[in-house]
N, CA, C and O of each residue as an XYZ file, in Angstrom:
592
protein
N     198.417    -87.302     58.198
C     198.358    -86.704     57.130
C     197.372    -85.704     57.565
O     197.913    -84.600     57.633
N     196.012    -85.673     57.915
C     195.037    -85.367     58.347
C     195.210    -84.124     59.282
O     194.499    -83.129     59.140
N     196.038    -84.201     60.103
C     196.573    -82.946     61.284
C     197.549    -82.546     60.884
O     197.907    -81.447     61.309
N     198.521    -83.353     59.759
C     199.175    -81.854     59.545
C     198.470    -81.705     58.074
O     199.409    -81.153     57.500
N     198.001    -81.760     57.617
C     197.022    -81.034     56.557
C     197.589    -81.436     55.277
O     197.004    -80.784     54.412
N     198.529    -82.271     54.710
C     198.525    -82.815     53.223
C     200.161    -83.621     53.845
O     200.912    -83.732     54.814
N     199.912    -84.039     52.320
C     201.156    -85.365     52.773
C     202.628    -85.492     52.936
O     203.353    -86.229     53.605
N     202.931    -83.970     51.615
C     204.059    -83.712     52.075
C     204.437    -82.628     53.476
O     205.631    -82.426     53.699
N     203.465    -82.009     54.315
C     203.722    -82.064     55.780
C     203.605    -82.888     56.385
O     204.386    -82.805     57.333
N     202.904    -83.925     56.422
C     203.237    -85.316     57.476
C     204.412    -86.214     56.960
O     204.967    -86.998     57.729
N     204.747    -86.103     55.781
C     206.089    -86.385     55.907
C     207.008    -85.628     55.967
O     208.119    -86.058     55.655
N     206.888    -84.547     56.299
C     208.349    -83.795     57.089
C     207.645    -84.198     58.151
O     207.999    -85.360     58.352
N     206.734    -83.842     59.052
C     206.888    -84.414     60.354
C     206.923    -85.819     60.848
O     206.595    -86.308     61.929
N     207.226    -86.138     60.168
C     207.322    -88.314     60.348
C     209.018    -88.129     59.699
O     209.887    -88.972     59.921
N     209.138    -87.481     59.277
C     210.947    -87.606     58.850
C     211.100    -88.647     57.691
O     212.142    -89.256     57.447
N     209.641    -88.795     56.853
C     209.423    -90.235     55.570
C     209.492    -89.400     54.689
O     209.111    -88.251     54.914
N     210.073    -89.826     53.279
C     210.075    -89.361     52.324
C     208.301    -89.407     52.037
O     207.573    -90.158     52.686
N     207.919    -88.714     51.240
C     206.617    -88.565     50.990
C     205.976    -89.864     50.047
O     204.919    -90.462     50.246
N     207.105    -90.113     48.825
C     207.260    -91.094     48.159
C     206.379    -92.577     48.902
O     205.301    -93.083     48.590
N     207.404    -92.954     50.000
C     207.283    -93.710     51.065
C     206.039    -93.637     51.675
O     205.327    -94.640     51.708
N     205.742    -92.766     52.078
C     204.356    -92.653     53.061
C     203.129    -92.856     51.928
O     202.149    -93.509     52.286
N     203.176    -92.225     50.372
C     202.269    -92.343     50.078
C     202.010    -93.585     49.438
O     200.849    -93.946     49.246
N     203.264    -94.468     48.991
C     203.269    -96.142     49.016
C     202.552    -96.719     50.272
O     201.697    -97.602     50.200
N     203.008    -96.097     51.516
C     202.450    -97.137     52.946
C     200.628    -96.701     52.884
O     199.720    -97.403     53.328
N     200.478    -95.258     52.152
C     199.064    -95.158     52.875
C     198.352    -96.080     51.418
O     197.122    -96.125     51.438
N     199.039    -96.785     50.212
C     198.338    -97.099     48.916
C     197.934    -98.484     49.544
O     196.842    -99.037     49.678
N     199.531    -98.924     49.961
C     199.340   -100.804     50.807
C     198.424   -100.505     51.988
O     198.291   -101.615     52.503
N     197.859    -99.811     52.566
C     197.073    -99.927     53.803
C     195.541    -99.592     52.913
O     194.609   -100.002     53.606
N     195.157    -99.115     51.901
C     194.277    -98.853     51.431
C     193.867   -100.500     50.497
O     192.822   -101.151     50.527
N     195.203   -100.769     49.711
C     194.885   -102.205     49.518
C     194.732   -103.211     50.436
O     194.180   -104.211     49.976
N     195.052   -103.260     51.597
C     194.606   -103.954     52.046
C     193.583   -104.276     52.929
O     193.136   -105.366     53.286
N     193.148   -102.558     53.361
C     192.038   -102.956     53.438
C     190.173   -103.041     52.504
O     189.012   -103.191     52.886
N     190.640   -102.907     51.624
C     189.765   -103.003     50.170
C     188.924   -101.351     50.163
O     188.322   -100.847     49.215
N     189.087   -100.908     51.221
C     188.973    -99.209     50.386
C     189.810    -98.075     50.037
O     190.874    -97.662     50.498
N     189.149    -97.735     49.225
C     189.717    -95.999     49.533
C     190.049    -95.112     50.404
O     189.249    -94.181     50.495
N     191.182    -95.068     51.247
C     190.674    -93.877     52.068
C     190.873    -92.124     52.438
O     190.665    -91.387     53.401
N     191.470    -91.984     50.859
C     191.556    -90.497     50.665
C     192.033    -90.050     49.478
O     193.187    -90.076     49.050
N     190.535    -89.431     48.739
C     190.326    -88.661     47.059
C     191.678    -88.217     47.260
O     192.218    -87.953     48.335
N     192.221    -88.158     45.956
C     193.442    -87.264     45.784
C     192.933    -86.432     43.920
O     192.439    -86.787     42.850
N     193.427    -85.329     44.512
C     193.455    -84.207     43.448
C     194.707    -83.842     43.176
O     195.621    -84.180     43.927
N     194.940    -83.033     41.964
C     196.538    -82.377     42.023
C     195.848    -81.088     42.452
O     196.095    -80.172     41.668
N     195.040    -80.741     43.486
C     195.238    -79.082     43.981
C     194.567    -80.077     45.503
O     194.999    -79.267     46.323
N     194.091    -80.826     46.120
C     194.108    -81.264     47.512
C     193.820    -82.362     47.409
O     193.308    -82.715     46.347
N     194.062    -83.457     48.605
C     193.515    -84.294     49.135
C     192.498    -84.452     50.537
O     192.672    -83.874     51.610
N     191.269    -85.519     50.148
C     190.442    -85.409     50.782
C     190.021    -86.851     51.616
O     189.951    -87.808     50.845
N     189.861    -87.031     52.398
C     189.304    -88.250     53.473
C     187.571    -88.532     52.716
O     186.522    -87.936     52.468
N     188.242    -89.896     52.604
C     186.638    -90.244     52.028
C     186.052    -90.930     52.891
O     186.776    -91.243     53.837
N     184.144    -91.587     52.964
C     184.009    -92.071     53.981
C     184.422    -92.992     55.173
O     184.134    -92.941     56.369
N     185.221    -93.881     54.420
C     185.662    -94.907     55.003
C     186.856    -94.484     56.148
O     186.924    -94.847     57.322
N     188.044    -93.321     55.165
C     189.176    -92.865     55.518
C     188.529    -92.056     56.822
O     189.062    -92.327     57.899
N     187.749    -91.368     56.837
C     187.033    -90.554     57.743
C     186.874    -91.628     59.266
O     187.265    -91.457     60.421
N     186.219    -92.597     58.688
C     185.781    -94.053     60.184
C     187.247    -93.906     60.451
O     187.579    -93.459     61.549
N     188.061    -94.196     59.670
C     189.301    -95.452     60.214
C     189.686    -93.856     61.062
O     189.828    -93.769     62.281
N     189.789    -92.837     60.209
C     190.472    -91.979     61.455
C     190.073    -91.555     62.874
O     190.703    -91.406     63.921
N     188.315    -91.365     62.381
C     188.088    -91.169     64.277
C     188.085    -92.648     65.064
O     188.028    -93.007     66.240
N     188.163    -93.203     63.959
C     188.006    -94.558     65.281
C     190.063    -94.632     65.610
O     190.400    -95.520     66.393
N     190.672    -94.163     65.298
C     192.192    -94.900     65.343
C     192.551    -93.714     66.281
O     193.050    -93.855     67.397
N     192.117    -92.069     65.470
C     192.636    -91.083     66.497
C     193.065    -91.465     67.931
O     194.230    -91.274     68.283
N     192.119    -92.020     68.795
C     192.192    -91.921     70.259
C     193.352    -92.724     70.895
O     194.180    -92.424     71.755
N     193.097    -94.006     70.076
C     194.391    -95.278     70.496
C     195.617    -94.576     70.365
O     196.414    -94.575     71.303
N     195.891    -93.894     69.152
C     197.205    -93.434     68.805
C     197.836    -92.310     69.970
O     198.977    -92.404     70.422
N     196.645    -91.005     70.435
C     197.380    -90.889     71.818
C     197.031    -91.347     72.637
O     197.442    -90.699     73.599
N     196.426    -92.202     72.974
C     196.685    -93.203     74.417
C     198.047    -93.551     73.987
O     199.100    -93.337     74.588
N     197.864    -94.111     72.873
C     199.742    -94.772     73.081
C     200.839    -93.942     73.209
O     201.824    -94.374     73.809
N     200.840    -92.356     72.558
C     201.504    -91.927     73.042
C     202.019    -90.661     74.001
O     202.948    -89.865     73.863
N     200.956    -90.838     75.085
C     200.744    -91.182     76.549
C     201.433    -91.743     76.977
O     202.360    -91.223     77.599
N     201.290    -93.219     76.828
C     202.035    -93.967     77.558
C     203.465    -93.857     77.254
O     204.281    -94.253     78.087
N     203.888    -93.299     76.012
C     204.819    -92.882     75.659
C     205.523    -92.206     76.386
O     206.613    -92.630     76.769
N     205.051    -91.002     76.734
C     205.428    -90.209     77.369
C     205.412    -90.407     79.236
O     205.912    -89.404     79.747
N     205.050    -91.237     80.074
C     204.332    -91.587     80.509
C     205.714    -92.591     80.760
O     206.514    -92.417     81.679
N     205.766    -93.223     80.161
C     207.198    -94.426     80.071
C     208.365    -93.439     80.479
O     208.819    -93.218     81.602
N     208.649    -93.020     79.511
C     210.249    -92.129     79.712
C     209.922    -91.214     80.760
O     210.939    -90.757     81.282
N     209.008    -90.850     81.177
C     208.777    -89.803     82.532
C     209.406    -90.713     83.543
O     210.435    -90.430     84.156
N     208.468    -92.245     83.729
C     208.784    -92.839     84.742
C     210.532    -93.719     85.294
O     211.090    -93.993     86.357
N     210.828    -93.880     83.748
C     212.127    -93.893     83.721
C     213.321    -92.669     83.775
O     214.530    -92.813     83.592
N     212.889    -91.948     83.955
C     213.623    -90.938     83.770
C     213.593    -89.951     84.872
O     214.676    -89.389     85.036
N     212.719    -89.617     85.607
C     212.555    -88.614     86.355
C     212.528    -88.816     87.877
O     211.756    -89.716     88.207
N     213.263    -88.123     89.037
C     212.572    -89.024     89.809
C     212.059    -89.194     91.098
O     211.849    -88.082     91.582
N     211.716    -90.249     91.995
C     211.079    -90.571     92.727
C     211.608    -91.141     93.540
O     212.705    -91.698     93.524
N     210.354    -90.982     94.853
C     210.695    -91.804     96.003
C     211.043    -90.280     96.866
O     210.997    -89.074     96.621
N     211.489    -91.369     98.252
C     211.703    -90.373     98.805
C     212.796    -89.793     99.577
O     213.628    -90.639     99.908
N     213.109    -88.294    100.064
C     214.628    -88.031    100.385
C     214.735    -87.920    101.721
O     214.389    -86.774    102.009
N     215.125    -88.702    102.974
C     215.838    -87.532    103.627
C     216.833    -87.439    104.117
O     217.849    -88.135    104.125
N     216.457    -86.246    104.694
C     217.763    -85.520    104.562
C     217.943    -84.806    106.550
O     217.051    -84.334    107.254
N     218.868    -84.939    106.759
C     219.629    -84.408    108.110
C     220.474    -82.992    108.133
O     221.638    -82.806    107.776
N     219.533    -82.064    108.658
C     220.297    -80.739    108.886
C     220.707    -80.168    109.932
O     219.926    -80.569    110.795
N     221.616    -79.317    110.533
C     221.647    -78.575    111.565
C     221.078    -77.388    111.580
O     221.026    -76.664    110.586
N     220.352    -76.934    113.312
C     218.986    -77.017    112.938
C     219.349    -75.554    112.591
O     218.620    -74.831    111.911
N     220.557    -75.172    113.122
C     221.123    -73.631    112.424
C     220.905    -73.059    111.096
O     221.165    -71.907    110.749
N     220.343    -74.098    110.321
C     220.439    -74.529    108.930
C     219.347    -73.854    108.443
O     219.236    -73.066    107.504
N     218.331    -74.418    109.466
C     217.064    -74.076    108.664
C     216.440    -72.465    108.595
O     216.232    -71.759    109.581
N     216.258    -72.170    107.489
C     215.923    -71.166    107.336
C     215.139    -70.770    105.991
O     214.757    -71.675    105.250
N     214.853    -69.175    105.610
C     214.579    -69.471    104.353
C     215.008    -69.968    103.531
O     214.374    -70.646    102.723
N     216.339    -69.740    103.514
C     217.228    -70.115    101.759
C     217.248    -71.836    101.859
O     217.427    -72.581    100.895
N     217.056    -72.192    103.041
C     216.783    -73.835    102.919
C     215.509    -73.993    102.651
O     214.953    -74.768    101.873
N     215.220    -73.436    103.144
C     212.995    -73.609    102.906
C     212.917    -73.318    101.399
O     212.562    -74.286    100.728
N     213.141    -72.336    100.821
C     213.354    -71.748     99.567
C     213.945    -73.026     98.203
O     213.464    -73.194     97.082
N     215.014    -73.678     98.801
C     215.599    -74.604     98.334
C     215.106    -75.968     97.914
O     215.228    -76.601     96.865
N     214.329    -76.298     99.419
C     213.970    -77.473     99.347
C     212.719    -76.840     98.318
O     212.857    -77.076     97.117
N     211.686    -76.162     98.689
C     210.371    -76.062     97.809
C     210.169    -76.306     96.484
O     209.322    -76.866     95.787
N     211.927    -75.304     96.243
C     212.102    -75.160     94.347
C     212.173    -76.548     94.091
O     211.532    -76.949     93.120
N     213.016    -77.618     94.963
C     213.506    -78.841     94.550
C     212.388    -79.727     94.496
O     212.306    -80.602     93.634
N     211.497    -79.538     95.406
C     209.709    -80.366     95.752
C     209.146    -80.120     94.799
O     208.296    -80.916     94.398
N     209.488    -78.612     93.908
C     207.963    -78.266     92.732
C     208.211    -79.037     91.199
O     207.415    -79.421     90.343
N     210.256    -79.077     91.327
C     210.443    -79.657     90.168
C     210.723    -81.189     89.694
O     210.944    -81.860     88.685
N     210.569    -81.285     91.069
C     211.003    -82.780     91.406
C     209.548    -83.252     91.882
O     209.628    -83.531     93.078
N     208.098    -83.468     91.340
C     207.189    -83.071     92.704
C     206.905    -84.791     92.835
O     205.992    -85.111     93.595
N     207.882    -86.232     91.907
C     207.735    -87.764     92.305
C     208.467    -88.054     93.906
O     208.453    -89.079     94.586
N     209.199    -86.482     94.218
C     210.220    -86.685     94.898
C     209.509    -86.329     96.521
O     208.916    -85.264     96.692
N     209.640    -87.250     97.537
C     209.057    -86.459     98.876
C     210.282    -85.951     99.660
O     211.106    -86.805     99.985
N     210.455    -84.960     99.926
C     211.170    -84.650    100.551
C     211.077    -84.896    102.398
O     209.905    -85.049    102.741
N     211.717    -84.932    103.150
C     211.547    -85.420    104.210
C     212.629    -84.723    105.072
O     213.745    -85.242    105.101
N     212.361    -83.441    105.869
C     213.746    -82.693    106.584
C     213.710    -83.114    107.970
O     212.672    -83.358    108.585
N     215.023    -83.196    108.489
C     214.867    -83.384    110.033
C     215.947    -82.660    110.596
O     216.695    -82.174    109.747
N     216.167    -82.504    111.459
C     217.084    -81.274    112.447
C     217.449    -82.064    113.608
O     216.696    -82.849    114.184
N     219.163    -81.697    114.044
C     219.830    -82.450    114.942
C     220.426    -80.766    115.755
O     220.767    -79.759    115.135
N     220.395    -80.900    116.878
C     221.313    -79.670    117.754
C     222.654    -79.805    118.408
O     223.126    -78.913    119.113
N     223.355    -81.129    118.118
C     224.449    -81.348    118.531
C     225.653    -80.876    117.378
O     225.324    -80.625    116.219
N     226.783    -80.807    117.747
C     227.571    -80.016    117.330
C     227.792    -81.036    115.731
O     227.864    -80.461    114.645
N     227.882    -82.725    115.868
C     227.560    -83.551    115.207
C     226.968    -84.777    115.644
O     226.962    -85.508    116.634
N     226.212    -84.662    113.897
C     224.311    -85.842    114.325
C     225.196    -87.196    114.011
O     226.205    -87.039    113.325
N     224.951    -88.187    114.363
C     224.647    -89.362    115.070
C     224.866    -89.494    113.043
O     224.396    -88.952    112.043
N     225.810    -90.502    113.365
C     225.796    -91.618    111.716
C     224.652    -92.460    111.489
O     224.630    -93.591    111.973
N     223.544    -91.945    110.685
C     222.590    -92.528    110.159
C     222.400    -93.252    108.888
O     222.567    -92.662    107.821
N     222.198    -93.992    108.917
C     221.544    -95.041    107.080
C     220.441    -94.119    106.778
O     220.311    -93.580    105.680
N     219.416    -93.898    108.066
C     218.499    -93.680    107.260
C     218.319    -92.623    106.839
O     217.198    -92.521    106.339
N     218.975    -91.643    106.792
C     219.318    -90.097    105.507
C     219.977    -90.204    104.548
O     221.052    -90.783    104.697
N     219.646    -89.742    103.307
C     220.049    -89.785    102.190
C     221.292    -88.896    102.241
O     222.456    -89.022    101.861
N     220.698    -88.096    102.765
C     222.025    -86.478    102.617
C     221.848    -85.848    104.475
O     220.952    -85.689    105.305
N     222.916    -85.718    104.391
C     223.119    -85.158    106.113
C     223.988    -83.670    106.000
O     225.160    -83.642    105.624
N     223.138    -82.327    106.428
C     224.400    -81.799    106.472
C     225.189    -81.002    107.503
O     224.432    -80.301    108.174
N     226.634    -80.874    107.883
C     227.271    -80.578    108.513
C     227.729    -79.223    108.508
O     228.017    -78.758    107.405
N     227.901    -78.221    109.896
C     228.336    -77.091    109.505
C     229.612    -77.217    110.782
O     229.497    -77.579    111.953
N     230.728    -76.800    110.076
C     231.763    -77.002    110.930
C     232.945    -75.977    110.858
O     232.995    -75.403    109.770
N     233.708    -75.688    111.572
C     234.971    -73.998    111.365
C     236.041    -74.892    111.054
O     236.709    -74.613    110.059
N     236.418    -76.213    111.906
C     237.551    -76.428    111.849
C     237.408    -78.047    110.842
O     236.355    -78.350    110.281
N     238.647    -78.903    110.785
C     238.384    -80.393    110.247
C     237.236    -81.250    110.733
O     236.923    -81.287    111.923
N     236.778    -81.756    110.039
C     236.254    -82.739    110.936
C     237.551    -83.660    111.402
O     238.769    -83.505    111.307
N     236.448    -84.998    112.112
C     237.017    -85.729    112.484
C     237.486    -86.959    111.493
O     236.464    -87.179    110.844
N     238.366    -87.754    111.100
C     238.113    -88.692    110.235
C     236.689    -89.510    109.685
O     236.040    -89.909    110.652
N     236.309    -89.714    108.889
C     234.832    -90.639    109.101
C     234.326    -90.887    107.765
O     234.840    -90.003    107.079
N     233.519    -91.689    106.944
C     233.590    -92.206    105.583
C     232.188    -91.134    105.192
O     231.155    -91.644    104.759
N     232.272    -90.014    105.348
C     231.518    -88.932    104.778
C     231.991    -88.213    104.054
O     233.206    -88.031    104.132
N     231.281    -87.582    103.150
C     231.939    -87.002    101.938
C     232.009    -85.990    102.233
O     231.022    -85.645    102.883
N     233.081    -84.864    102.023
C     232.688    -83.059    102.760
C     233.139    -82.475    101.300
O     233.898    -82.636    100.345
N     232.261    -81.803    101.766
C     232.134    -80.387    100.367
C     232.241    -78.688    101.240
O     231.784    -78.600    102.380
N     232.662    -77.866    100.784
C     232.817    -76.571    101.273
C     231.899    -75.862    100.643
O     231.633    -76.284     99.517
N     231.420    -75.078    100.938
C     230.301    -73.808    100.299
C     230.874    -72.193    100.198
O     230.140    -71.303     99.769
């Protein structure tokens, strides 16, 4: 309510009816045994007790909000190491830009690029992604083929 400026604004921000918010505030005041808010027809103002409670709780509420954000990011943002194997002919400014942009977009991912110079790389499970340039059909493998 304090940050919102009024009970009406606070109820809108919280998605709670104003009457319910008023009842919750009254219940809190009853539980604590102190009036937290001076209400007039024109405005609401914190009492000394309300101001003390607000100042004491605000950093903790902000910390909880930050933890929620951190938990969301932890569980949704990609992280870890991405190992990519590219033919040496593919190492150019375009790939460099793509890898750089990816690394900026996903700072929790460490991108590690390696290259090979033979026609086909050896099949290796140490890479998450292997690019192969070819002009003819590839021999049968368990690799997934995609054309650009």
